[in-house]
N, C-alpha and C positions, 0 to 999 in steps of 0.2 A: 510166313513171317521167317525172318531171317536168323538161322541157326545163332545160340548166343556164343558158340566158340569162333564164329565168323568175327563177330564184332570185339571180341578180347582179343583175338589174333591181329586185329588192326589197330588198338589202343593200348596195347601192352600188357605186362602183367599187373594184375589186381590183387592186393591183397585178400585172403579169404578163398575159399574154393566156390569157382562160378560156374556151375553145371546146369543152370537154367534162367530163363529171363527173371525170375523172381529173386535168384541170386544176384542178379545183376542190378534189378530195382534195389534191392538193400545194399547193395555195394555203393550205388549212385547215393543214396540217403546217407550212408555214412561218411562219403566224400570220397570220390576218386582222385588218386594222384594228381597233382598238377602236370605232371610230364606226360601224363595221356594227351594232353592239347599238342604237344611236339610230335607226339608218334602219328596223331590224327593228321597234323599239318603236313608232315612230309610225306605220308601216304597219298593223300589227296592233292596238295600243291607244293610239290617238293621245289620247283623253282621260284618259289615265292614266300620267303622267309613272313612276310607280314601277314599272311593268311591265318596263321594262329590267332593275331590281334582282332579275326572278326568273330572267333570263338569266345575269346575272352580278353578285354581289355588288355593293353599293355601293361599299364601300371598293376592293374592286379594281377595278371599273370605273372610278372616280374616278381612282385612281393610273394605271392605263393611259392614260386619254385625257390627263392631265396630262403624264405622260412620253413619250407617244406610242409605249407599249409595245403590240405585237400581243397578239391574244388567245391564249391556250395551245390546243393542238389539240382538246381536248375543250371550250373553251367555243367555238371556232370550228364543231365539229360541232352543238352545240346552236344556233347560229346558223342553220346552214345547213338543220338537221331542220327548225325552226321556221318559216323563210323557205318550204321545200318544202311544209309542210302550209299557210301561208297560201296560196300559190300555186294547190293544189289546191282549196282553200276558194272562193277567188274564182272558180275556173273553173266549179265545180259551182253556185253560187248565182248567180253572174254579176252581183254586184254587191258592194261591199265593205261596205256597212253589215250587209246579210243575211250576210255570210261572217264578220264579227266578232261579230254576234248568236250566230251558230251555235258560234264557238269559246269564246265567254265563257259560253254557257249548259250547266248541268250537264246531263248527258245520261244517261240510264238504262243503256245499254249500256255505259258506262266508269264504273260504280258510284256514279253521281251527281256524277262530277265533272266540270269543265270540260273541252272536249277542248283548249284552250291549256295547261291544265294538265298533262294527260296526255302531250301531245306533247312533255314535257321529256325522255322516253328515247327511245330507239329504237323499242322494243317498242311503247310507248303511241303513238308518230307513227304507227307502221304499223295501230293498231287505229283510230285517228282516220281513217285514209286509207280503210280498210275500209268504215266508215260513210260517207264521203263517196261510195265508189265506188258503195255500195249506194244512196245518194239519187241521185246520176248516173243510173243505170240502172232507177232506179223500184221497188227492193226495200225492202222494209219495212228502217228503220233506227231 
């Protein structure tokens, strides 16, 4: 399991003390700040400003940022999930550029879809993490 501090370092400061996965879960259910979407998008796809709208719809994100409204728990879970996958990819590849390349390149074990697209759901994220685990330990992926 990815340490919670790796996830929070990617998505940025979150109100309250986040020392455990349960603290992060509580923060997600209270509502993560909308700016976490921008921080995550900048980490995963810095040259693709529209990537953040794959996480939260453009009009919704614009409204939340303008009104300083928090994300819904579902949006927050998606942010945390993608941050977790990004942290694992960076760990396995050892280089952000290589991790980005992996996440944006269609993969045969994911029905030809890019890992960052598949990681949109919890099941998809687990499949991406399984592939990364195989790469980490030298199995075919």
